[in-house]
TORKEVO-719354 format. One record per residue (C-alpha): x, y, z. Coordinates in steps of 0.1 Angstrom, whole numbers, always signed. Last residue first. Layout:
! TORKEVO-719354
<X=X Y=Y Z=Z>
...
This chain:
! TORKEVO-719354
<X=+484 Y=+634 Z=+125>
<X=+496 Y=+671 Z=+121>
<X=+488 Y=+671 Z=+83>
<X=+506 Y=+702 Z=+64>
<X=+530 Y=+677 Z=+44>
<X=+495 Y=+661 Z=+31>
<X=+511 Y=+630 Z=+12>
<X=+515 Y=+604 Z=+43>
<X=+479 Y=+620 Z=+55>
<X=+463 Y=+615 Z=+24>
<X=+475 Y=+582 Z=+15>
<X=+460 Y=+568 Z=+50>
<X=+426 Y=+583 Z=+41>
<X=+425 Y=+570 Z=+8>
<X=+434 Y=+536 Z=+24>
<X=+407 Y=+541 Z=+49>
<X=+382 Y=+546 Z=+23>
<X=+392 Y=+519 Z=+0>
<X=+389 Y=+494 Z=+37>
<X=+355 Y=+509 Z=+42>
<X=+343 Y=+506 Z=+7>
<X=+352 Y=+466 Z=+8>
<X=+334 Y=+461 Z=+41>
<X=+301 Y=+480 Z=+27>
<X=+305 Y=+454 Z=-4>
<X=+308 Y=+426 Z=+20>
<X=+277 Y=+437 Z=+38>
<X=+259 Y=+441 Z=+5>
<X=+264 Y=+403 Z=-5>
<X=+283 Y=+404 Z=-36>
<X=+280 Y=+406 Z=-76>
<X=+306 Y=+411 Z=-102>
<X=+295 Y=+412 Z=-139>
<X=+318 Y=+411 Z=-169>
<X=+306 Y=+406 Z=-204>
<X=+319 Y=+407 Z=-243>
<X=+300 Y=+404 Z=-270>
<X=+309 Y=+393 Z=-304>
<X=+291 Y=+400 Z=-335>
<X=+289 Y=+386 Z=-374>
<X=+269 Y=+396 Z=-401>
<X=+268 Y=+391 Z=-442>
<X=+248 Y=+409 Z=-465>
<X=+241 Y=+406 Z=-502>
<X=+218 Y=+431 Z=-526>
<X=+211 Y=+429 Z=-561>
<X=+210 Y=+459 Z=-578>
<X=+187 Y=+475 Z=-605>
<X=+169 Y=+496 Z=-579>
<X=+190 Y=+504 Z=-549>
<X=+177 Y=+535 Z=-538>
<X=+141 Y=+523 Z=-532>
<X=+122 Y=+539 Z=-506>
<X=+96 Y=+556 Z=-510>
<X=+90 Y=+558 Z=-547>
<X=+70 Y=+522 Z=-554>
<X=+47 Y=+533 Z=-578>
<X=+71 Y=+529 Z=-610>
<X=+83 Y=+496 Z=-598>
<X=+121 Y=+491 Z=-600>
<X=+121 Y=+476 Z=-562>
<X=+157 Y=+476 Z=-548>
<X=+152 Y=+486 Z=-511>
<X=+123 Y=+487 Z=-493>
<X=+97 Y=+471 Z=-520>
<X=+123 Y=+441 Z=-518>
<X=+130 Y=+414 Z=-542>
<X=+133 Y=+437 Z=-573>
<X=+169 Y=+428 Z=-578>
<X=+177 Y=+399 Z=-558>
<X=+180 Y=+397 Z=-523>
<X=+207 Y=+378 Z=-505>
<X=+211 Y=+373 Z=-471>
<X=+243 Y=+351 Z=-460>
<X=+230 Y=+337 Z=-423>
<X=+243 Y=+358 Z=-392>
<X=+271 Y=+348 Z=-367>
<X=+270 Y=+357 Z=-334>
<X=+300 Y=+348 Z=-307>
<X=+294 Y=+354 Z=-272>
<X=+319 Y=+354 Z=-244>
<X=+312 Y=+361 Z=-206>
<X=+330 Y=+364 Z=-173>
<X=+311 Y=+363 Z=-140>
<X=+326 Y=+374 Z=-107>
<X=+309 Y=+362 Z=-71>
<X=+321 Y=+379 Z=-45>
<X=+311 Y=+351 Z=-14>
<X=+336 Y=+365 Z=+9>
<X=+355 Y=+329 Z=+0>
<X=+357 Y=+340 Z=-33>
<X=+333 Y=+326 Z=-62>
<X=+344 Y=+322 Z=-102>
<X=+319 Y=+321 Z=-128>
<X=+327 Y=+314 Z=-163>
<X=+320 Y=+320 Z=-197>
<X=+304 Y=+307 Z=-233>
<X=+280 Y=+318 Z=-256>
<X=+269 Y=+309 Z=-294>
<X=+245 Y=+323 Z=-309>
<X=+232 Y=+316 Z=-342>
<X=+213 Y=+345 Z=-363>
<X=+192 Y=+343 Z=-390>
<X=+193 Y=+380 Z=-409>
<X=+185 Y=+415 Z=-392>
<X=+193 Y=+443 Z=-415>
<X=+168 Y=+464 Z=-405>
<X=+180 Y=+499 Z=-420>
<X=+197 Y=+478 Z=-447>
<X=+164 Y=+465 Z=-464>
<X=+144 Y=+438 Z=-462>
<X=+101 Y=+442 Z=-473>
<X=+100 Y=+414 Z=-495>
<X=+125 Y=+391 Z=-475>
<X=+101 Y=+395 Z=-442>
<X=+121 Y=+410 Z=-414>
<X=+114 Y=+388 Z=-380>
<X=+151 Y=+370 Z=-385>
<X=+155 Y=+336 Z=-370>
<X=+174 Y=+336 Z=-337>
<X=+186 Y=+299 Z=-324>
<X=+205 Y=+304 Z=-295>
<X=+235 Y=+285 Z=-279>
<X=+250 Y=+280 Z=-246>
<X=+281 Y=+273 Z=-225>
<X=+288 Y=+278 Z=-187>
<X=+320 Y=+272 Z=-167>
<X=+314 Y=+272 Z=-127>
<X=+340 Y=+277 Z=-99>
<X=+339 Y=+282 Z=-66>
<X=+321 Y=+250 Z=-52>
<X=+342 Y=+228 Z=-77>
<X=+338 Y=+209 Z=-111>
<X=+305 Y=+229 Z=-115>
<X=+292 Y=+226 Z=-150>
<X=+266 Y=+249 Z=-161>
<X=+245 Y=+238 Z=-200>
<X=+224 Y=+260 Z=-219>
<X=+197 Y=+261 Z=-243>
<X=+181 Y=+284 Z=-266>
<X=+146 Y=+289 Z=-287>
<X=+131 Y=+313 Z=-306>
<X=+93 Y=+321 Z=-316>
<X=+85 Y=+352 Z=-331>
<X=+51 Y=+374 Z=-348>
<X=+60 Y=+384 Z=-380>
<X=+68 Y=+419 Z=-389>
<X=+49 Y=+436 Z=-414>
<X=+73 Y=+469 Z=-423>
<X=+59 Y=+491 Z=-443>
<X=+75 Y=+526 Z=-446>
<X=+54 Y=+557 Z=-439>
<X=+70 Y=+593 Z=-440>
<X=+44 Y=+617 Z=-430>
<X=+38 Y=+653 Z=-439>
<X=+35 Y=+650 Z=-478>
<X=+9 Y=+619 Z=-474>
<X=+15 Y=+586 Z=-472>
<X=-2 Y=+576 Z=-503>
<X=+30 Y=+575 Z=-524>
<X=+18 Y=+567 Z=-561>
<X=+44 Y=+585 Z=-580>
<X=+31 Y=+621 Z=-578>
<X=+28 Y=+618 Z=-539>
<X=+66 Y=+612 Z=-540>
<X=+71 Y=+647 Z=-552>
<X=+54 Y=+661 Z=-520>
<X=+72 Y=+633 Z=-499>
<X=+105 Y=+655 Z=-513>
<X=+93 Y=+686 Z=-501>
<X=+85 Y=+674 Z=-464>
<X=+52 Y=+691 Z=-456>
<X=+53 Y=+706 Z=-421>
<X=+50 Y=+695 Z=-385>
<X=+64 Y=+660 Z=-394>
<X=+51 Y=+628 Z=-388>
<X=+72 Y=+594 Z=-386>
<X=+54 Y=+561 Z=-395>
<X=+74 Y=+528 Z=-394>
<X=+50 Y=+501 Z=-403>
<X=+35 Y=+466 Z=-394>
<X=+51 Y=+467 Z=-362>
<X=+22 Y=+449 Z=-336>
<X=+36 Y=+417 Z=-359>
<X=+63 Y=+414 Z=-335>
<X=+44 Y=+396 Z=-300>
<X=+74 Y=+382 Z=-293>
<X=+75 Y=+341 Z=-281>
<X=+107 Y=+328 Z=-266>
<X=+113 Y=+292 Z=-254>
<X=+139 Y=+285 Z=-228>
<X=+160 Y=+250 Z=-221>
<X=+187 Y=+246 Z=-192>
<X=+208 Y=+216 Z=-182>
<X=+226 Y=+218 Z=-149>
<X=+260 Y=+200 Z=-138>
<X=+284 Y=+186 Z=-112>
<X=+256 Y=+180 Z=-84>
<X=+241 Y=+157 Z=-110>
<X=+206 Y=+153 Z=-125>
<X=+200 Y=+193 Z=-124>
<X=+173 Y=+199 Z=-145>
<X=+162 Y=+236 Z=-154>
<X=+129 Y=+247 Z=-175>
<X=+121 Y=+278 Z=-196>
<X=+93 Y=+297 Z=-210>
<X=+96 Y=+334 Z=-222>
<X=+66 Y=+353 Z=-232>
<X=+72 Y=+388 Z=-248>
<X=+52 Y=+418 Z=-255>
<X=+61 Y=+441 Z=-285>
<X=+79 Y=+476 Z=-284>
<X=+48 Y=+495 Z=-297>
<X=+59 Y=+527 Z=-319>
<X=+45 Y=+563 Z=-321>
<X=+68 Y=+585 Z=-340>
<X=+71 Y=+625 Z=-341>
<X=+88 Y=+648 Z=-360>
<X=+97 Y=+685 Z=-353>
<X=+115 Y=+711 Z=-374>
<X=+135 Y=+710 Z=-406>
<X=+138 Y=+722 Z=-444>
<X=+163 Y=+729 Z=-465>
<X=+152 Y=+757 Z=-493>
<X=+138 Y=+758 Z=-527>
<X=+106 Y=+776 Z=-534>
<X=+80 Y=+764 Z=-557>
<X=+71 Y=+731 Z=-536>
<X=+41 Y=+706 Z=-553>
<X=+8 Y=+703 Z=-543>
<X=-3 Y=+694 Z=-576>
<X=-25 Y=+720 Z=-582>
<X=-2 Y=+747 Z=-567>
<X=+26 Y=+733 Z=-588>
<X=+3 Y=+742 Z=-619>
<X=-3 Y=+776 Z=-608>
<X=+36 Y=+782 Z=-603>
<X=+45 Y=+766 Z=-638>
<X=+18 Y=+793 Z=-659>
<X=+35 Y=+822 Z=-653>
<X=+70 Y=+817 Z=-656>
<X=+94 Y=+804 Z=-627>
<X=+81 Y=+788 Z=-593>
<X=+86 Y=+752 Z=-609>
<X=+121 Y=+761 Z=-619>
<X=+130 Y=+768 Z=-582>
<X=+117 Y=+733 Z=-574>
<X=+142 Y=+715 Z=-602>
<X=+170 Y=+739 Z=-594>
<X=+167 Y=+728 Z=-556>
<X=+170 Y=+690 Z=-568>
<X=+201 Y=+697 Z=-588>
<X=+217 Y=+715 Z=-560>
<X=+208 Y=+688 Z=-535>
<X=+187 Y=+692 Z=-507>
<X=+194 Y=+692 Z=-471>
<X=+164 Y=+675 Z=-448>
<X=+159 Y=+677 Z=-412>
<X=+141 Y=+662 Z=-382>
<X=+139 Y=+670 Z=-345>
<X=+124 Y=+651 Z=-317>
<X=+94 Y=+634 Z=-298>
<X=+87 Y=+596 Z=-294>
<X=+56 Y=+584 Z=-283>
<X=+63 Y=+552 Z=-269>
<X=+40 Y=+519 Z=-257>
<X=+62 Y=+498 Z=-244>
<X=+47 Y=+457 Z=-242>
<X=+42 Y=+437 Z=-213>
<X=+70 Y=+411 Z=-203>
<X=+54 Y=+380 Z=-192>
<X=+77 Y=+350 Z=-174>
<X=+76 Y=+314 Z=-171>
<X=+99 Y=+288 Z=-151>
<X=+99 Y=+253 Z=-143>
<X=+127 Y=+236 Z=-119>
<X=+138 Y=+203 Z=-116>
<X=+167 Y=+189 Z=-94>
<X=+154 Y=+197 Z=-61>
<X=+120 Y=+189 Z=-68>
<X=+89 Y=+205 Z=-72>
<X=+108 Y=+244 Z=-82>
<X=+83 Y=+262 Z=-95>
<X=+90 Y=+303 Z=-108>
<X=+65 Y=+324 Z=-120>
<X=+72 Y=+360 Z=-132>
<X=+52 Y=+391 Z=-145>
<X=+74 Y=+422 Z=-159>
<X=+61 Y=+455 Z=-161>
<X=+62 Y=+484 Z=-188>
<X=+71 Y=+520 Z=-187>
<X=+80 Y=+546 Z=-214>
<X=+92 Y=+581 Z=-199>
<X=+116 Y=+601 Z=-215>
<X=+106 Y=+590 Z=-249>
<X=+130 Y=+599 Z=-278>
<X=+138 Y=+615 Z=-311>
<X=+166 Y=+623 Z=-338>
<X=+162 Y=+626 Z=-374>
<X=+184 Y=+632 Z=-399>
<X=+177 Y=+637 Z=-442>
<X=+202 Y=+643 Z=-470>
<X=+186 Y=+651 Z=-502>
<X=+188 Y=+646 Z=-542>
<X=+218 Y=+627 Z=-544>
<X=+219 Y=+617 Z=-584>
<X=+218 Y=+580 Z=-597>
<X=+185 Y=+587 Z=-615>
<X=+194 Y=+616 Z=-632>
<X=+176 Y=+652 Z=-618>
<X=+164 Y=+674 Z=-640>
<X=+181 Y=+702 Z=-663>
<X=+161 Y=+730 Z=-645>
<X=+126 Y=+711 Z=-646>
<X=+127 Y=+721 Z=-682>
<X=+161 Y=+740 Z=-696>
<X=+146 Y=+761 Z=-704>
<X=+116 Y=+782 Z=-693>
<X=+81 Y=+766 Z=-699>
<X=+54 Y=+793 Z=-697>
<X=+62 Y=+828 Z=-698>
<X=+99 Y=+827 Z=-705>
<X=+93 Y=+795 Z=-731>
<X=+67 Y=+817 Z=-750>
<X=+83 Y=+853 Z=-748>
<X=+110 Y=+844 Z=-775>
<X=+114 Y=+805 Z=-782>
<X=+146 Y=+792 Z=-762>
<X=+157 Y=+758 Z=-763>
<X=+191 Y=+751 Z=-757>
<X=+190 Y=+729 Z=-727>
<X=+159 Y=+717 Z=-736>
<X=+166 Y=+681 Z=-744>
<X=+188 Y=+676 Z=-714>
<X=+163 Y=+685 Z=-691>
<X=+136 Y=+665 Z=-707>
<X=+157 Y=+635 Z=-705>
<X=+165 Y=+644 Z=-667>
<X=+132 Y=+651 Z=-654>
<X=+124 Y=+616 Z=-675>
<X=+151 Y=+597 Z=-652>
<X=+134 Y=+611 Z=-624>
<X=+104 Y=+597 Z=-631>
<X=+114 Y=+563 Z=-645>
<X=+134 Y=+555 Z=-611>
<X=+166 Y=+559 Z=-594>
<X=+156 Y=+583 Z=-565>
<X=+185 Y=+593 Z=-543>
<X=+184 Y=+598 Z=-503>
<X=+217 Y=+602 Z=-476>
<X=+208 Y=+588 Z=-447>
<X=+206 Y=+597 Z=-407>
<X=+188 Y=+578 Z=-382>
<X=+182 Y=+586 Z=-343>
<X=+156 Y=+566 Z=-319>
<X=+156 Y=+568 Z=-281>
<X=+132 Y=+549 Z=-260>
<X=+135 Y=+560 Z=-222>
<X=+128 Y=+536 Z=-194>
<X=+105 Y=+529 Z=-160>
<X=+101 Y=+494 Z=-157>
<X=+78 Y=+478 Z=-130>
<X=+85 Y=+444 Z=-119>
<X=+66 Y=+413 Z=-105>
<X=+73 Y=+384 Z=-90>
<X=+63 Y=+347 Z=-77>
<X=+76 Y=+318 Z=-58>
<X=+65 Y=+284 Z=-56>
<X=+83 Y=+249 Z=-42>
<X=+94 Y=+259 Z=-5>
<X=+61 Y=+282 Z=-1>
<X=+45 Y=+310 Z=-17>
<X=+79 Y=+329 Z=-18>
<X=+70 Y=+365 Z=-30>
<X=+87 Y=+387 Z=-54>
<X=+96 Y=+423 Z=-56>
<X=+109 Y=+450 Z=-84>
<X=+116 Y=+481 Z=-85>
<X=+132 Y=+490 Z=-125>
<X=+146 Y=+525 Z=-129>
<X=+168 Y=+533 Z=-154>
<X=+153 Y=+511 Z=-183>
<X=+170 Y=+519 Z=-214>
<X=+154 Y=+512 Z=-248>
<X=+175 Y=+518 Z=-279>
<X=+173 Y=+524 Z=-317>
<X=+202 Y=+534 Z=-338>
<X=+211 Y=+542 Z=-373>
<X=+239 Y=+562 Z=-393>
<X=+245 Y=+566 Z=-428>
<X=+214 Y=+544 Z=-428>
<X=+196 Y=+537 Z=-465>
<X=+217 Y=+555 Z=-491>
<X=+246 Y=+556 Z=-468>
<X=+249 Y=+518 Z=-472>
<X=+268 Y=+524 Z=-502>
<X=+297 Y=+535 Z=-482>
<X=+317 Y=+560 Z=-503>
<X=+320 Y=+591 Z=-479>
<X=+323 Y=+566 Z=-451>
<X=+293 Y=+572 Z=-426>
<X=+279 Y=+534 Z=-420>
<X=+270 Y=+538 Z=-386>
<X=+250 Y=+512 Z=-364>
<X=+232 Y=+510 Z=-331>
<X=+211 Y=+484 Z=-314>
<X=+197 Y=+484 Z=-282>
<X=+165 Y=+466 Z=-265>
<X=+168 Y=+452 Z=-232>
<X=+188 Y=+479 Z=-212>
<X=+195 Y=+477 Z=-176>
<X=+188 Y=+495 Z=-144>
<X=+181 Y=+477 Z=-112>
<X=+161 Y=+475 Z=-79>
<X=+151 Y=+449 Z=-55>
<X=+128 Y=+437 Z=-29>
<X=+124 Y=+403 Z=-11>
<X=+94 Y=+389 Z=+3>
<X=+92 Y=+356 Z=+24>
<X=+108 Y=+371 Z=+51>
<X=+130 Y=+348 Z=+76>
<X=+158 Y=+375 Z=+75>
<X=+145 Y=+408 Z=+60>
<X=+151 Y=+409 Z=+22>
<X=+169 Y=+432 Z=-3>
<X=+184 Y=+433 Z=-35>
<X=+203 Y=+458 Z=-58>
<X=+211 Y=+460 Z=-91>
<X=+233 Y=+477 Z=-119>
<X=+237 Y=+473 Z=-155>
<X=+260 Y=+485 Z=-182>
<X=+257 Y=+479 Z=-218>
<X=+281 Y=+496 Z=-243>
<X=+287 Y=+505 Z=-277>
<X=+308 Y=+524 Z=-295>
<X=+314 Y=+558 Z=-318>
<X=+291 Y=+579 Z=-296>
<X=+256 Y=+596 Z=-300>
<X=+242 Y=+627 Z=-284>
<X=+224 Y=+638 Z=-253>
<X=+252 Y=+637 Z=-229>
<X=+228 Y=+627 Z=-203>
<X=+208 Y=+602 Z=-223>
<X=+238 Y=+582 Z=-244>
<X=+228 Y=+571 Z=-281>
<X=+251 Y=+545 Z=-293>
<X=+270 Y=+541 Z=-327>
<X=+288 Y=+509 Z=-338>
<X=+308 Y=+508 Z=-374>
<X=+294 Y=+490 Z=-403>
<X=+311 Y=+477 Z=-437>
<X=+303 Y=+486 Z=-474>
<X=+309 Y=+471 Z=-506>
<X=+306 Y=+482 Z=-540>
<X=+299 Y=+466 Z=-577>
<X=+277 Y=+487 Z=-587>
<X=+270 Y=+517 Z=-563>
<X=+282 Y=+543 Z=-592>
<X=+251 Y=+533 Z=-612>
<X=+263 Y=+540 Z=-646>
<X=+252 Y=+569 Z=-664>
<X=+284 Y=+591 Z=-662>
<X=+304 Y=+565 Z=-676>
<X=+285 Y=+561 Z=-707>
<X=+280 Y=+526 Z=-717>
<X=+240 Y=+534 Z=-710>
<X=+238 Y=+554 Z=-741>
<X=+209 Y=+547 Z=-751>
<X=+213 Y=+512 Z=-759>
<X=+225 Y=+482 Z=-735>
<X=+253 Y=+460 Z=-735>
<X=+278 Y=+479 Z=-713>
<X=+280 Y=+496 Z=-680>
<X=+255 Y=+479 Z=-663>
<X=+237 Y=+495 Z=-634>
<X=+219 Y=+516 Z=-656>
<X=+213 Y=+551 Z=-669>
<X=+197 Y=+556 Z=-706>
<X=+183 Y=+582 Z=-701>
<X=+151 Y=+563 Z=-703>
<X=+162 Y=+538 Z=-678>
<X=+182 Y=+511 Z=-688>
<X=+171 Y=+471 Z=-686>
<X=+180 Y=+451 Z=-656>
<X=+186 Y=+417 Z=-669>
<X=+225 Y=+418 Z=-654>
<X=+214 Y=+430 Z=-622>
<X=+241 Y=+452 Z=-611>
<X=+261 Y=+443 Z=-579>
<X=+255 Y=+453 Z=-542>
<X=+277 Y=+445 Z=-512>
<X=+272 Y=+446 Z=-474>
<X=+294 Y=+439 Z=-445>
<X=+279 Y=+441 Z=-410>
<X=+302 Y=+439 Z=-380>
<X=+290 Y=+443 Z=-345>
<X=+310 Y=+448 Z=-317>
<X=+289 Y=+443 Z=-280>
<X=+303 Y=+456 Z=-248>
<X=+286 Y=+444 Z=-217>
<X=+292 Y=+460 Z=-182>
<X=+281 Y=+448 Z=-151>
<X=+270 Y=+455 Z=-112>
<X=+259 Y=+434 Z=-85>
<X=+247 Y=+440 Z=-48>
<X=+228 Y=+417 Z=-25>
<X=+208 Y=+414 Z=+7>
<X=+191 Y=+387 Z=+20>
<X=+210 Y=+364 Z=-3>
<X=+190 Y=+356 Z=-35>
<X=+166 Y=+328 Z=-47>
<X=+137 Y=+349 Z=-40>
<X=+151 Y=+371 Z=-67>
<X=+137 Y=+343 Z=-94>
<X=+100 Y=+357 Z=-94>
<X=+112 Y=+384 Z=-111>
<X=+119 Y=+361 Z=-142>
<X=+144 Y=+372 Z=-172>
<X=+139 Y=+412 Z=-162>
<X=+140 Y=+413 Z=-126>
<X=+159 Y=+382 Z=-126>
<X=+188 Y=+407 Z=-134>
<X=+193 Y=+406 Z=-96>
<X=+209 Y=+374 Z=-97>
<X=+210 Y=+351 Z=-133>
<X=+174 Y=+334 Z=-133>
<X=+172 Y=+292 Z=-130>
<X=+139 Y=+287 Z=-148>
<X=+139 Y=+315 Z=-171>
<X=+178 Y=+310 Z=-177>
<X=+186 Y=+304 Z=-215>
<X=+195 Y=+335 Z=-227>
<X=+224 Y=+315 Z=-248>
<X=+240 Y=+305 Z=-214>
<X=+271 Y=+326 Z=-218>
<X=+247 Y=+353 Z=-224>
<X=+224 Y=+348 Z=-195>
<X=+255 Y=+348 Z=-167>
<X=+266 Y=+385 Z=-181>
<X=+229 Y=+395 Z=-179>
<X=+212 Y=+426 Z=-201>
<X=+230 Y=+430 Z=-233>
<X=+211 Y=+407 Z=-258>
<X=+181 Y=+412 Z=-248>
<X=+163 Y=+419 Z=-279>
<X=+179 Y=+434 Z=-310>
<X=+184 Y=+407 Z=-328>
<X=+150 Y=+397 Z=-336>
<X=+131 Y=+363 Z=-336>
<X=+111 Y=+343 Z=-363>
<X=+84 Y=+315 Z=-370>
<X=+86 Y=+313 Z=-408>
<X=+107 Y=+283 Z=-397>
<X=+85 Y=+262 Z=-389>
<X=+76 Y=+249 Z=-351>
<X=+96 Y=+220 Z=-344>
<X=+112 Y=+236 Z=-313>
<X=+78 Y=+246 Z=-298>
<X=+68 Y=+209 Z=-298>
<X=+97 Y=+200 Z=-277>
<X=+89 Y=+230 Z=-253>
<X=+54 Y=+217 Z=-250>
<X=+65 Y=+177 Z=-242>
<X=+87 Y=+190 Z=-217>
<X=+62 Y=+209 Z=-199>
<X=+37 Y=+178 Z=-202>
<X=+65 Y=+155 Z=-187>
<X=+71 Y=+178 Z=-158>
<X=+34 Y=+184 Z=-153>
<X=+27 Y=+142 Z=-153>
<X=+61 Y=+137 Z=-130>
<X=+48 Y=+158 Z=-101>
<X=+16 Y=+133 Z=-98>
<X=+32 Y=+99 Z=-114>
<X=+57 Y=+103 Z=-81>
<X=+28 Y=+109 Z=-57>
<X=+14 Y=+77 Z=-71>
<X=+42 Y=+56 Z=-71>
<X=+46 Y=+70 Z=-33>
<X=+11 Y=+56 Z=-26>
<X=+11 Y=+22 Z=-43>
<X=+47 Y=+15 Z=-24>
<X=+27 Y=+25 Z=+8>
<X=+1 Y=+1 Z=+1>
């Protein structure tokens, strides 16, 4: 009878454990169209980086406030944590001519030979054909209110619990979403989509609490108060048949001079000489931010056995309302075309009817951008069949489909958008709208921790992060390929309970190839897709890799106070020794 009762109890906890494993295995088998983004939780926790972010069932110290706030219950009564993560991202992009691309009507073509209408003229060959470009790092610093040419992810955390209490309170700051790149070389072909680009969400204050329901179950809650910042700078060109037509008519009417009629109706050259498909027409820059964009995290940690742990975390979406500045500097050719519309007696009337500008000048003002950083659910399991190692596995779902477009609303009509409306652009002259249609995402990660001694831990992790960007909407601004994330690292625990963690991650992206006309956000030759296809006629190829180095130090607050006291005494002794006027 006793044996039967024991077997029954075993069955009761085996059923939920096996069910959870089955669900996780099913999620692994989700088709490849389930996707994930590179920018999420890559520089939050040193330990998590080594484990490929597989840590929901065994959260990483004070940074449990992000991964699973219920894990705060497992911390010492009072603890302190300080970390620094340095990502190094390298993106290489190459552009090659589509051999089947027909020249524009002015003879411009990405192919130097083999086409009629003067396409072999050097001035009409796309200067970007056959070029390559590489990225550099970039990051927005809130207090500095500007960007710096490197990436860094600092983190800080404190936790406290009264002795014997079931409540644990914590405070942390970190950056769960961040990416920043520059392509600012004068000959870098990527400058026509992103000379500089960055988007980041910094949680500057994250108070959190956890409650230990019993010896097996804990729950936790975090409120994050964050700042979101976005900046972008790019050169602009418009390789399409409309710009080619202005150049054809401009060249054909250079010497046209019909007395009286030419001066009063269509002054030569028409369109001020026109704009060629490969001419730079403008440089656009935007910078905006939202200083208060809150969110919350809810976590559950269930440990039915000493060797089994299950974790579940929900992170809410973040509503962002960014405000900032925009500026457009137009090229000489584009200004000449605008000024031409204001000449004579008939052209200004026609331009007014078509809502076209007639006075060429650079523009600027305020810009707003409303976006949603998506909600996330992450679930994990931790198995420790031996005291010498632990296995972890996580799945991660993100609601990226809430991002169906980027919308930047200007406080006035932008001249380049007023021209774009003539070519089928429907976003209006005061809003830059870029279609995104991201897909909901599922990714997975696995990790292992080895414990050869009580003071040393070795970690390994792998994470599969397929891209959320659809191929027909791909561009160099969201250069996010499918990514393999390999992590490793170690932890050392000293006699006074100071823990030093060091991690290293290598991320490599699958090669992305977008043939000419493959994306309406980059290289479409469709006349009705003027925003934004600067690489029309070119094949696009991208390779990406990244390195992440992270260090974290954590300790009981009592140990930190003791170290600070010793340091203060050392400074005091040095002051007395170096001060010749000190009588002590």
